[in-house]
C-alpha positions in Angstrom: -50.5 30.8 -38.4 -47.4 30.4 -36.3 -45.3 29.5 -39.3 -46.6 32.5 -41.2 -45.8 34.9 -38.3 -42.4 33.4 -38.0 -41.7 33.9 -41.7 -43.0 37.5 -41.6 -40.9 38.2 -38.6 -37.8 37.0 -40.5 -38.5 39.4 -43.4 -39.6 42.3 -41.2 -36.4 42.4 -39.1 -34.0 41.9 -42.0 -32.4 44.9 -43.4 -30.5 45.4 -46.6 -30.6 43.0 -49.6 -32.1 39.6 -49.2 -29.6 37.1 -47.8 -28.6 34.0 -49.7 -30.9 31.2 -48.4 -28.5 28.4 -47.8 -29.7 25.0 -46.5 -28.2 25.4 -43.0 -29.9 28.8 -42.5 -33.2 27.5 -43.8 -33.0 24.5 -41.6 -32.3 26.7 -38.6 -35.3 28.9 -39.3 -37.6 25.9 -39.8 -36.3 24.4 -36.5 -37.2 27.6 -34.7 -40.7 27.8 -36.3 -41.4 24.1 -35.5 -40.4 24.8 -31.9 -42.8 27.7 -31.7 -45.6 25.6 -33.3 -45.1 22.9 -30.7 -45.1 25.3 -27.9 -48.5 26.7 -29.0 -49.9 30.2 -28.7 -48.1 30.8 -25.4 -44.8 30.6 -27.1 -46.1 32.9 -29.8 -46.9 35.5 -27.2 -43.6 35.3 -25.4 -41.3 35.6 -28.4 -42.6 37.6 -31.3 -39.4 38.5 -33.0 -36.6 36.2 -34.2 -33.4 37.9 -35.4 -30.8 35.9 -37.3 -27.4 37.5 -37.8 -24.4 36.4 -39.9 -21.6 36.5 -37.3 -17.9 36.4 -37.6 -15.1 35.0 -35.4 -13.2 37.2 -33.0 -15.9 39.9 -33.0 -17.5 40.9 -29.8 -21.3 41.3 -30.1 -23.1 43.6 -27.5 -26.8 43.0 -27.6 -29.9 43.0 -25.5 -32.4 40.1 -25.2 -35.9 40.1 -23.8 -38.8 37.7 -23.8 -40.1 39.5 -26.9 -37.1 38.8 -29.2 -34.7 35.9 -29.8 -31.4 36.3 -31.6 -29.6 33.6 -33.7 -26.0 34.1 -34.6 -24.9 32.0 -37.6 -21.2 31.1 -37.9 -19.4 29.0 -40.5 -15.9 27.8 -40.6 -13.8 25.4 -42.7 -12.9 22.1 -41.1 -9.8 20.2 -42.4 -9.3 16.5 -41.9 -5.6 17.0 -41.2 -5.9 20.0 -38.9 -8.0 20.4 -35.8 -9.0 23.8 -34.6 -11.0 24.4 -31.5 -13.9 26.9 -31.3 -14.6 28.7 -28.1 -17.7 30.7 -27.1 -17.3 33.5 -24.5 -20.4 35.1 -22.9 -20.6 37.9 -20.4 -23.9 39.1 -18.8 -23.8 42.7 -17.9 -27.1 42.7 -16.0 -27.7 40.9 -12.7 -30.8 39.1 -13.6 -30.5 35.9 -11.6 -34.3 35.2 -11.6 -34.5 35.0 -15.4 -31.2 34.0 -16.8 -30.3 34.1 -20.5 -30.3 30.7 -22.3 -27.6 30.1 -24.9 -28.0 27.1 -27.2 -25.2 26.2 -29.6 -26.4 23.9 -32.4 -23.7 22.1 -34.4 -23.8 19.4 -37.0 -23.7 16.5 -34.5 -24.1 18.1 -31.1 -26.1 20.6 -29.1 -24.6 22.6 -26.2 -26.8 24.6 -23.9 -26.1 26.7 -20.8 -27.6 29.6 -18.9 -25.9 32.8 -17.9 -25.6 33.5 -15.0 -24.4 29.9 -14.7 -25.5 28.4 -11.4 -23.1 25.6 -10.1 -24.0 23.7 -7.0 -21.6 22.6 -4.2 -22.0 20.6 -1.1 -25.3 20.9 0.8 -26.9 22.5 -2.2 -24.8 25.7 -2.1 -25.4 27.8 -5.2 -22.6 29.8 -6.9 -23.5 32.2 -9.8 -21.1 32.9 -12.6 -21.7 35.8 -15.0 -18.7 35.1 -17.2 -18.9 31.8 -19.1 -16.6 30.3 -21.6 -17.2 26.9 -23.4 -15.2 25.0 -26.0 -17.3 23.5 -28.7 -17.0 19.8 -29.6 -15.5 19.3 -33.0 -17.4 16.7 -35.1 -15.1 14.5 -37.2 -15.0 14.9 -41.0 -14.0 12.5 -43.7 -13.5 15.0 -46.4 -10.2 16.7 -46.9 -11.9 20.1 -46.3 -15.5 20.9 -45.4 -17.4 24.0 -44.4 -19.5 23.5 -41.3 -22.1 25.8 -39.8 -23.2 26.3 -36.2 -25.7 28.6 -34.6 -25.8 30.3 -31.3 -29.4 31.0 -30.1 -29.9 33.6 -27.4 -33.2 33.8 -25.5 -34.7 34.6 -22.1 -38.1 34.7 -20.4 -37.4 38.0 -18.7 -39.6 40.9 -19.9 -36.9 43.3 -19.0 -33.9 43.8 -21.3 -30.7 42.0 -20.4 -27.5 43.1 -21.9 -24.8 40.5 -22.8 -21.6 40.2 -24.8 -20.9 37.3 -27.1 -17.6 36.4 -28.7 -16.6 33.3 -30.6 -12.9 32.7 -31.3 -10.7 30.0 -32.8 -8.4 28.1 -30.5 -5.2 27.8 -32.5 -3.3 25.5 -30.1 -6.2 23.1 -29.6 -4.0 20.0 -30.3 -1.4 19.2 -27.7 2.1 18.2 -28.9 4.2 15.4 -27.4 6.8 16.6 -24.8 5.7 20.3 -25.2 4.3 22.1 -22.2 1.1 24.1 -22.8 -0.2 26.7 -20.4 -3.7 28.0 -20.0 -6.2 29.4 -17.4 -9.4 27.8 -16.3 -12.2 28.5 -13.9 -15.4 26.8 -12.8 -17.4 28.6 -15.5 -14.6 28.5 -18.1 -13.4 24.9 -18.3 -10.8 24.0 -20.9 -10.1 20.9 -22.9 -7.6 20.0 -25.7 -7.1 17.2 -28.1 -4.1 14.8 -28.2 -3.4 12.4 -31.0 -1.1 9.4 -30.5 2.0 9.6 -32.7 3.2 6.6 -34.6 5.1 4.1 -32.5 3.7 5.4 -29.1 1.1 3.2 -27.4 1.1 4.7 -23.9 1.5 8.3 -22.7 1.4 10.0 -19.4 -0.7 13.2 -19.2 0.8 15.5 -16.5 -1.0 18.6 -15.2 0.8 21.0 -12.9 0.0 24.2 -11.2 1.8 26.5 -8.8 -1.5 27.1 -7.0 -2.7 24.7 -4.5 -6.3 26.0 -4.6 -8.8 26.3 -6.2 -9.3 22.5 -6.4 -9.6 21.2 -10.0 -10.3 18.0 -11.9 -8.5 16.6 -14.9 -10.3 14.2 -17.1 -9.4 12.0 -20.1 -12.4 11.5 -22.5 -12.9 9.9 -25.8 -13.4 12.0 -29.0 -17.1 12.2 -28.9 -19.8 14.8 -28.4 -20.9 16.1 -26.0 -17.7 16.7 -23.9 -18.5 16.7 -20.2 -16.6 19.8 -18.9 -18.5 21.1 -16.0 -18.1 20.3 -12.3 -21.4 18.6 -12.1 -20.8 16.2 -15.0 -17.1 15.8 -15.6 -17.2 12.4 -13.8 -19.8 10.9 -16.1 -17.4 9.3 -18.6 -13.7 8.7 -19.0 -10.9 8.7 -16.4 -10.7 11.6 -13.9 -8.9 12.6 -10.8 -8.9 15.7 -8.5 -5.7 17.7 -8.2 -4.2 20.6 -6.4 -0.6 21.1 -7.7 0.0 17.8 -9.5 -2.0 15.3 -11.5 -1.0 12.5 -13.8 -3.0 9.9 -15.8 -1.5 7.1 -17.8 -3.4 6.7 -21.1 -3.1 3.7 -23.4 -3.9 3.7 -27.1 -5.9 0.5 -26.9 -8.6 2.3 -24.8 -9.3 4.8 -27.5 -10.3 3.5 -31.0 -9.8 6.9 -32.6 -6.2 7.0 -31.5 -6.9 10.3 -29.8 -8.5 11.7 -26.7 -9.5 15.0 -25.0 -7.7 16.3 -21.9 -10.3 18.1 -19.9 -9.5 20.4 -17.0 -12.3 21.7 -14.8 -12.0 23.9 -11.7 -14.4 22.9 -8.9 -16.7 25.3 -7.2 -15.4 24.2 -3.7 -12.1 23.0 -2.3 -13.4 20.4 0.1 -12.6 17.5 -2.2 -9.0 18.6 -2.2 -8.7 19.0 1.5 -9.5 22.7 1.5 -11.7 24.7 3.8 -15.5 24.4 3.4 -17.5 27.6 3.1 -20.1 28.7 5.6 -23.6 27.3 5.3 -26.0 29.8 3.8 -28.7 31.2 6.0 -31.4 30.8 3.4 -31.6 27.6 1.2 -31.9 29.6 -2.1 -29.2 32.2 -1.2 -26.6 32.6 -3.9 -22.9 32.7 -2.7 -20.3 34.7 -4.4 -17.4 32.3 -5.2 -14.9 35.0 -5.8 -11.9 34.7 -8.1 -11.4 30.9 -8.7 -9.2 31.1 -11.8 -6.2 28.7 -11.9 -3.1 28.8 -14.1 -2.3 25.3 -15.3 0.5 23.6 -17.3 -0.2 20.4 -19.2 2.4 18.2 -20.9 2.0 14.8 -22.5 5.1 12.5 -22.5 5.5 9.0 -23.9 5.5 6.2 -21.3 8.0 3.4 -21.1 8.0 0.7 -23.8 8.0 -3.1 -23.5 11.8 -3.3 -23.3 11.7 -1.4 -20.0 9.1 -3.8 -18.6 11.3 -6.8 -19.5 14.3 -5.1 -18.0 12.5 -4.3 -14.8 11.3 -7.9 -14.4 14.7 -9.4 -15.1 16.3 -7.0 -12.7 13.8 -8.0 -10.0 14.4 -11.7 -10.6 18.1 -11.3 -10.8 18.5 -9.6 -7.5 16.7 -12.2 -5.5 17.8 -15.3 -7.4 21.4 -14.2 -6.7 20.6 -15.0 -3.0 19.8 -18.5 -4.1 23.1 -18.8 -5.9 25.0 -17.4 -3.0 23.3 -19.9 -0.6 24.1 -22.8 -2.9 27.7 -21.7 -3.2 28.1 -21.4 0.6 26.5 -24.9 1.0 29.0 -26.4 -1.4 32.0 -24.8 0.3 30.7 -25.8 3.7 30.3 -29.4 2.5 33.8 -29.5 1.2 35.2 -28.0 4.4 33.3 -30.4 6.6 34.5 -33.5 4.7 38.1 -32.4 5.2 37.4 -31.8 8.9 36.0 -35.3 9.3 39.0 -36.9 7.6 41.3 -35.2 10.1 39.1 -36.3 13.0 39.1 -39.9 11.9 42.8 -39.9 11.3 43.4 -38.5 14.8 41.4 -41.3 16.3 43.3 -44.1 14.3 46.7 -45.5 14.8 49.4 -44.5 12.3 49.1 -47.9 10.5 45.3 -47.6 10.1 45.7 -44.1 8.8 48.3 -45.2 6.2 46.0 -48.1 5.3 43.0 -45.8 4.9 45.0 -43.4 2.7 46.5 -46.2 0.7 43.1 -47.3 -0.5 43.2 -44.2 -2.8 46.4 -44.0 -4.6 45.9 -40.3 -5.3 45.6 -39.5 -1.7 41.8 -38.9 -1.8 39.9 -40.2 1.1 36.8 -42.3 1.2 33.5 -40.9 2.3 33.1 -40.8 6.0 30.6 -43.1 7.7 29.2 -39.8 9.2 29.0 -38.1 5.9 25.3 -37.5 6.1 25.5 -36.0 9.5 28.7 -34.1 9.1 27.0 -30.8 9.5 26.0 -31.4 13.1 28.5 -28.9 14.6 28.6 -26.6 11.6 28.3 -22.9 12.4 27.1 -21.9 8.9 23.7 -20.6 7.9 22.6 -23.9 6.5 23.9 -26.4 9.0 24.4 -25.0 12.5 21.0 -26.3 13.7 22.4 -29.7 14.2 21.6 -30.2 17.8 18.3 -30.8 19.7 16.7 -30.0 22.9 17.3 -31.8 26.2 16.7 -35.4 26.8 13.9 -36.7 28.9 14.2 -35.8 32.5 13.4 -38.0 35.5 11.5 -37.4 38.7 14.5 -37.0 40.9 17.2 -35.7 38.6 17.4 -32.3 36.8 20.1 -33.6 34.6 19.9 -35.8 31.5 19.7 -39.6 31.1 21.8 -41.1 28.4 19.7 -42.7 25.7 20.7 -45.6 23.4 20.7 -45.3 19.7 17.7 -47.6 19.4 15.6 -45.6 21.8 16.4 -42.3 20.2 15.6 -43.6 16.7 12.4 -45.2 17.9 11.3 -42.0 19.6 12.0 -39.9 16.4 10.2 -42.4 14.2 7.0 -42.3 16.4 4.1 -40.5 14.8 3.6 -37.1 16.3 -0.1 -37.6 15.9 0.0 -39.9 18.9 0.7 -36.9 21.1 -2.6 -35.7 22.6 -3.4 -32.0 22.7 -4.0 -32.2 26.4 -0.4 -33.2 26.9 0.9 -29.8 25.7 2.7 -27.7 28.3 2.4 -30.3 31.0 5.2 -31.6 33.1 3.5 -34.3 35.1 6.7 -35.9 36.2 8.1 -32.7 37.7 5.0 -30.6 38.5 6.1 -30.3 42.0 9.4 -29.0 40.9 8.2 -26.1 38.7 8.1 -23.6 41.5 11.6 -24.7 42.7 13.2 -24.7 39.3 11.8 -21.6 37.7 12.3 -19.4 40.7 16.0 -20.0 41.1 18.0 -16.8 41.0 20.2 -18.0 38.1 18.4 -20.2 35.6 20.1 -22.3 32.9 18.7 -23.5 29.6 18.6 -27.1 31.1 16.1 -25.9 33.7 13.7 -24.7 31.1 14.1 -27.4 28.5 12.9 -30.5 30.4 9.7 -31.4 28.6 9.4 -34.3 26.3 10.8 -33.4 22.9 7.9 -35.0 21.0 5.4 -32.7 22.9 7.5 -29.6 22.2 8.0 -30.5 18.6 4.3 -31.0 18.1 3.6 -27.8 20.0 5.8 -25.6 17.9 4.8 -27.3 14.6 1.3 -26.0 15.3 2.7 -22.5 14.7 3.4 -23.4 11.1 0.2 -25.2 10.4 -1.9 -22.5 12.1 -0.3 -19.6 10.1 -0.6 -21.7 6.9 -4.4 -22.0 7.6 -4.7 -18.4 8.5 -2.9 -17.4 5.3 -5.3 -19.4 3.1 -8.4 -18.1 4.7 -7.1 -14.5 4.8 -5.6 -14.3 1.3 -8.6 -15.7 -0.7 -11.1 -12.9 0.2 -8.3 -10.3 0.0 -7.5 -11.3 -3.6 -11.2 -11.3 -4.5 -11.6 -7.8 -2.9 -8.7 -6.2 -4.7 -9.8 -7.6 -8.0 -13.1 -5.9 -7.4 -11.3 -2.7 -6.5 -9.4 -2.7 -9.7 -12.5 -3.5 -11.7 -14.3 -0.6 -10.2 -11.4 1.7 -11.0 -11.3 0.5 -14.6 -15.1 0.7 -15.1 -15.8 4.0 -13.4 -12.6 5.8 -14.3 -12.4 7.3 -10.8 -8.6 7.7 -10.2 -9.3 8.9 -6.6 -10.2 5.5 -5.3 -6.5 4.3 -5.3 -3.5 6.2 -3.9 -0.8 5.5 -6.4 2.3 7.3 -7.3 0.8 8.4 -10.6 4.0 9.7 -12.0 5.5 6.2 -11.8 2.5 3.8 -12.2 3.1 1.5 -15.1 0.0 -0.5 -16.1 0.0 -4.1 -17.3 -3.2 -5.6 -18.4 -5.9 -4.7 -16.0 -3.4 -3.6 -13.3 -2.8 0.1 -12.9 0.6 0.0 -11.1 2.4 -3.3 -12.1 5.8 -2.1 -10.8 4.5 -1.7 -7.2 3.2 -5.2 -7.4 6.3 -6.7 -9.0 8.6 -5.2 -6.4 7.0 -7.4 -3.7 8.3 -10.5 -5.3 11.4 -10.4 -3.0 9.3 -11.2 0.1 8.0 -14.3 -1.6 11.3 -15.6 -3.0 13.4 -14.8 0.1 10.7 -16.3 2.4 10.8 -19.5 0.3 14.6 -19.5 0.5 14.5 -19.1 4.3 12.1 -22.1 4.5 14.6 -24.2 2.4 17.5 -23.2 4.7 15.4 -24.1 7.8 14.4 -27.4 6.1 18.1 -28.2 5.5 18.9 -27.5 9.1 16.0 -29.6 10.3 17.1 -32.6 8.2 20.7 -32.3 9.4 19.4 -32.1 13.0 17.2 -35.2 12.7 20.1 -37.2 11.2 22.3 -36.1 14.2 19.6 -37.4 16.5 19.4 -40.7 14.7 23.2 -41.0 15.1 22.7 -40.4 18.8 25.1 -37.4 18.6 26.0 -36.2 22.1 26.1 -32.6 21.0 22.7 -32.8 19.5 21.2 -34.3 22.6 22.8 -32.4 25.4 24.5 -29.2 24.0 23.5 -25.9 22.7 20.2 -24.1 22.4 17.3 -26.6 22.0 16.4 -26.8 18.3 12.7 -26.3 17.5 12.0 -25.3 13.9 8.2 -24.7 14.0 8.5 -21.0 14.6 11.2 -20.7 11.9 8.8 -22.3 9.4 6.0 -19.9 10.6 8.3 -16.9 10.1 9.2 -17.9 6.6 5.6 -18.4 5.7 4.7 -15.1 7.2 7.3 -13.4 5.1 5.9 -15.0 1.9 2.4 -13.9 2.9 3.6 -10.4 3.5 4.8 -10.2 -0.1 1.5 -11.6 -1.4 -0.7 -9.3 0.7 1.5 -6.3 0.1 1.1 -6.9 -3.6 -2.7 -7.2 -3.2 -2.7 -3.9 -1.2 -0.7 -2.1 -4.0 -3.3 -3.2 -6.6 -5.4 -0.4 -5.2 -3.8 1.2 -2.1 -6.2 3.1 0.1 -7.1 3.3 3.8 -9.8 0.5 3.7 -7.3 -2.2 2.7 -4.2 -0.9 4.4 -4.5 -3.7 6.9 -3.6 -6.2 4.1 -0.2 -4.6 4.0 0.3 -4.6 7.8 -1.4 -7.7 9.2 1.5 -10.1 8.6 4.0 -7.4 9.6 2.4 -7.7 13.1 2.7 -11.4 12.9 6.4 -11.3 11.8 7.2 -9.0 14.7 5.3 -11.2 17.2 6.9 -14.4 15.9 10.4 -12.9 16.1 9.9 -12.0 19.7 8.5 -15.4 20.5 11.4 -17.0 18.8 13.9 -14.9 20.8 12.1 -15.9 24.0 11.8 -19.6 23.0 15.5 -19.9 22.4 16.3 -20.1 26.2 12.8 -20.7 27.5 11.4 -23.6 25.3 9.3 -25.1 28.1 7.3 -21.9 29.0 6.9 -20.2 25.7 3.4 -19.3 24.6 1.3 -21.8 22.7 0.4 -21.2 19.1 -3.3 -20.7 20.0 -2.4 -18.0 22.6 0.0 -16.3 20.4 -2.3 -16.1 17.4 -5.2 -15.0 19.5 -3.1 -12.1 20.8 -2.1 -11.2 17.3 -5.7 -11.4 16.2 -6.5 -8.9 19.0 -3.8 -6.6 17.6 -5.2 -6.7 14.1 -8.7 -6.1 15.5 -7.5 -2.9 17.2 -5.7 -2.0 14.0 -9.0 -2.1 12.1 -10.8 -0.1 14.9 -8.1 2.5 14.9 -8.2 3.0 11.1 -12.0 3.3 11.1 -12.7 5.1 14.4 -9.4 6.3 15.7 -9.0 9.5 13.7 -9.5 12.3 16.2 -11.6 10.1 18.5 -10.4 10.9 22.1 -12.5 8.1 23.6 -10.9 5.5 21.4 -7.4 6.7 22.2 -8.1 6.7 26.0 -9.4 3.1 25.8 -6.5 1.9 23.7 -3.9 3.5 25.9 -5.4 2.0 29.0 -5.4 -1.5 27.4 -1.9 -1.0 26.1 -0.5 -0.1 29.6 -2.4 -2.9 31.3 -1.2 -5.4 28.8 2.4 -4.2 29.2 2.1 -4.7 33.0 0.6 -8.1 32.8 3.2 -9.3 30.3 6.0 -7.9 32.5 4.7 -9.8 35.5 4.4 -13.0 33.4 8.0 -12.7 32.2 9.5 -11.7 35.6 8.0 -14.6 37.5 8.4 -17.1 34.6 4.6 -17.8 34.7 4.6 -18.7 38.4 1.9 -16.3 39.4 -1.9 -16.3 39.4 -4.3 -13.7 38.3 -7.2 -14.2 40.7 -9.2 -12.4 43.4 -6.2 -12.4 45.7 -3.8 -10.6 43.4 -4.3 -7.2 45.0 -3.6 -8.6 48.5 -0.4 -10.3 47.3 0.8 -7.1 45.6 0.3 -5.1 48.8 2.1 -7.8 50.7 5.1 -7.7 48.4 5.3 -4.0 48.5 5.1 -4.0 52.3 7.7 -6.7 52.8 10.2 -5.7 50.1 9.8 -1.9 50.1 8.5 -0.8 53.5 9.6 -3.3 56.1 13.0 -3.9 54.5 14.5 -2.3 51.4 15.5 -5.3 49.2 16.4 -5.2 45.6 14.8 -7.4 42.9 15.9 -11.0 42.8 16.2 -11.1 39.0 18.1 -7.9 38.2 18.6 -8.6 34.5 15.0 -9.4 33.9 14.0 -6.3 35.9 16.2 -4.0 33.9 14.7 -5.3 30.6 11.1 -5.0 31.9 11.6 -1.5 33.3 13.0 -0.3 30.0 10.2 -2.0 28.2 7.6 -0.3 30.4 9.2 3.0 29.9 9.2 2.6 26.1 5.6 1.4 26.0 4.3 4.0 28.5 6.0 6.7 26.4 4.4 5.3 23.2 1.0 5.2 24.9 1.4 8.8 26.0 2.5 9.9 22.6 -0.6 8.2 21.0 -2.9 9.8 23.5 -1.5 13.3 23.1 -0.8 13.4 19.3 -3.4 10.9 18.1 -1.7 10.1 14.8 -3.9 9.6 11.8 -2.1 6.5 10.6 -3.0 4.2 13.5 -1.9 1.0 11.7 1.7 2.3 11.4 1.6 3.5 15.0 0.7 0.1 16.1 3.4 -1.4 14.0 5.9 1.0 15.5 5.0 -0.3 19.0 5.7 -3.9 17.9 9.0 -3.0 16.2 10.2 -0.9 19.2 9.5 -3.8 21.5 11.2 -6.3 19.2 14.3 -4.1 18.8 14.5 -3.6 22.6 14.3 -7.3 23.3 16.9 -8.1 20.6 19.3 -5.5 22.0 18.8 -6.9 25.5 19.4 -10.5 24.2 22.7 -9.5 22.4 23.9 -7.5 25.5 23.2 -10.4 27.8 24.7 -12.9 25.5 28.0 -11.0 25.4 27.8 -10.2 29.1 27.5 -14.0 29.8 30.8 -14.6 28.1 29.3 -16.0 24.9 30.5 -14.9 21.5 28.9 -14.2 18.1 30.4 -16.2 15.3 31.7 -14.6 12.1 28.7 -15.5 10.0 26.1 -14.2 12.5 28.1 -11.0 12.9 28.2 -10.4 9.1 24.5 -11.0 9.0 23.9 -8.5 11.8 26.0 -5.8 10.2 24.6 -6.4 6.7 21.0 -6.4 8.0 21.6 -3.1 10.0 23.0 -1.3 6.9 20.2 -2.6 4.7 17.5 -1.5 7.2 19.0 1.9 7.3 18.8 2.4 3.6 15.3 0.8 3.5 13.9 3.2 6.1 15.3 6.1 4.1 13.3 5.2 1.1 10.3 4.3 3.2 10.1 7.8 4.7 10.1 9.4 1.2 6.3 9.2 1.3 5.3 9.2 -2.3 1.6 8.9 -1.5 -0.5 8.8 1.6 -4.2 7.9 2.2 -4.2 10.0 5.4 -4.9 13.0 3.1 -7.2 13.5 0.2 -6.3 12.0 -3.1 -5.4 15.4 -4.5 -3.1 16.2 -1.6 -1.6 12.7 -1.9 -0.6 13.4 -5.5 1.4 16.4 -4.3 4.0 13.8 -3.0 4.2 11.9 -6.3 7.6 11.7 -7.9 9.1 10.2 -11.1 10.7 6.8 -11.3 14.3 6.7 -10.1 15.5 3.2 -11.0 15.5 1.9 -14.6 12.7 4.3 -15.4 10.4 1.6 -13.9 10.7 1.6 -10.1 10.1 4.4 -7.6 11.3 5.0 -4.1 8.6 2.8 -2.6 9.6 -0.1 -4.9 13.2 0.2 -3.6 11.8 0.1 -0.1 10.2 -3.2 -1.0 13.5 -4.5 -2.4 15.5 -3.5 0.6 13.0 -4.3 3.3 12.6 -7.9 2.0 16.3 -8.3 2.0 16.5 -6.8 5.5 13.8 -9.1 6.9 15.5 -12.1 5.3 18.8 -11.0 7.0 17.0 -10.5 10.3 15.7 -14.1 10.1 19.2 -15.3 9.4 20.4 -13.5 12.5 17.9 -15.3 14.7 18.9 -18.5 13.0 22.7 -18.2 13.5 23.2 -16.0 16.5 23.6 -18.9 19.0 25.7 -21.2 16.8 28.6 -20.7 19.1 26.8 -22.7 21.8 26.5 -25.9 19.8 29.1 -27.6 21.8 28.3 -26.1 25.2 26.4 -28.1 27.8 22.9 -26.7 28.5 23.4 -26.6 32.2 26.2 -24.0 31.5 24.0 -21.8 29.2 22.3 -19.0 31.1 18.6 -18.4 30.5 17.9 -14.6 30.4 
């Protein structure tokens, strides 16, 4: 009965001559009749008339639809295998019937697209936005024939008993296929998304799809999807497949041919219903849950261009350039070593000749008829008093002191050799930082008005050597336990990005992010190689100095025993290891940079800054420097606060108050520790002693500080730290990790400047090599900071806002500004380490009791 009424309805409402019954039209009619048959008598009562019309492209149809009638528009078009044309459907509803919208169903050969008008799109908190003007692009099914006629039908129906007026227009999209290096402009809105096809040309395996707009808002989404139906082009489903990212003014996605078997893909652009995802304001909350909100005009004018990415030759050139820069430092170091060896051999010959009689000198020279001298018996220790980078650490700390003498006891060669060959494992941990033989003298020695290095280098060298070697072994252990979960986590991050296609997880510079394998930005990872290579080179330089120093001790060299700054290499080894780990963890961070793993990039920066300050202090205070356990515990506290600041610090007044108080108290406690050289106690009587000192030194008599130099440094340090604490409390910067790092760097620079000033003020000089290192490092740091502050991306903002800072590559079409920061900062850190290593080489022949401790 239903089939019969359907058939009669078809003939009753047809006018003119009987149409030609083609297979597609018959199939459409049968599909409609079967649908009514399944729905039963209720369906028969709701829709009594079915009208099918032969429709044409670029013709606007103004019709009315009710629950009593249903209209089917039949279209046909020719599809060519070599030419792709898009088909776009535009619908406008002229009546405001939100309770009973019109349903449009587009049936194609291999796809069905349905949507209602007014189109209701949801935002946050279930906000509802109606759109009466809807435009959708139809998915084009592939064809194997050279030319084929395809049919599609647009069914229009509603459940409203009242008539609803609408307009329907179907047009061809002539510029449906994007061309390489040709900009294409269009307009999109939430209810009228756009997508276009791109086909990889021959010889191009990777392209970059760039989408730009002059308008910041409305927020939009660009998506790359495979050539398949349906195409997900609405705000509520665009994230279902493919790669996608939010954008305001800029967006870019690198697409590789290997990810698309059809050698083509769709570029989909969708305008979101709200701007909150792009950092825009959020609309008011509706008073009623079902209230519809007028979204206003959310059209956006957009440009899209597809450009070829770099080829394999550029990858190879970038890797060779990176290796070449840092391996050149190895060659330069090797050249300097060879020149220094040659110079020292000549110097020893002249020294030996000066100590011999003329006859012995002639006899020595006569052994080689060509005038060449024999190797010196001190050849292996000839670098003891060398001032170069590789050999100036040829002296050691003070000899063992006695109960009644602050000076040094001369040791025999056998005793020195025996003490150096003893196993350091025989030193008990309880022996660290003890001076049992001069405990009663600590208060006398360390509270003198003018301290010398000999006063603060009196402990047994085996104990101090063991103490400072723990710095290296501890940081090596920390590095292993820290790096393994980090590597595992970033691999998971990259896997999630590749599987979900969500490009908003990672904050890359998308305009210069070159993939390699599963990595999305290989260039940002490769540029961190300098930290690892230069850190390893610094370790080799320190090892060379350590070997030369030990040989000088075995020879019982007087300069090594009693002159210069005491040589302890444990902190240098820790610094080199920290630099290598900084490179590894920075590379891990740049696998997928975001705010949750930013601490990977900064943790070892804190350690480097802390170790450098400890090394500066250790140079002239070896006996009272902090132990490795205390130092790393403090650095762990810094990293702990860094994590808290990243997670809870943004706009949290309570956190900033607590942190500022802790910062100021820590500064005051450290200042007291440094001023009194550790000769004070933090106990219940501390307040009473403070009041007493104020009364005796400030009220009863006005007396200046005993240690003026130390007081000047500590006052400046407190001013800087109190200012930084006030700035943080007032401004509350979003990037807490960088703020914490700025505190560490400011304190390091302040102490380094104080050290240099006091060194020159004490009549000491800076040798040529150290001066060159200082000037070179300062210049490199200046350029490095320039590129650092370019700010190509930032996780302090939304991913879309971060992409506004993206810029193209500037070096070899492979590296961006941040990569150059990696290059220059690694070189600058290496130079800074060399400055610490060589700045006191001028004291290698000066007695320690004549070197001031400041």
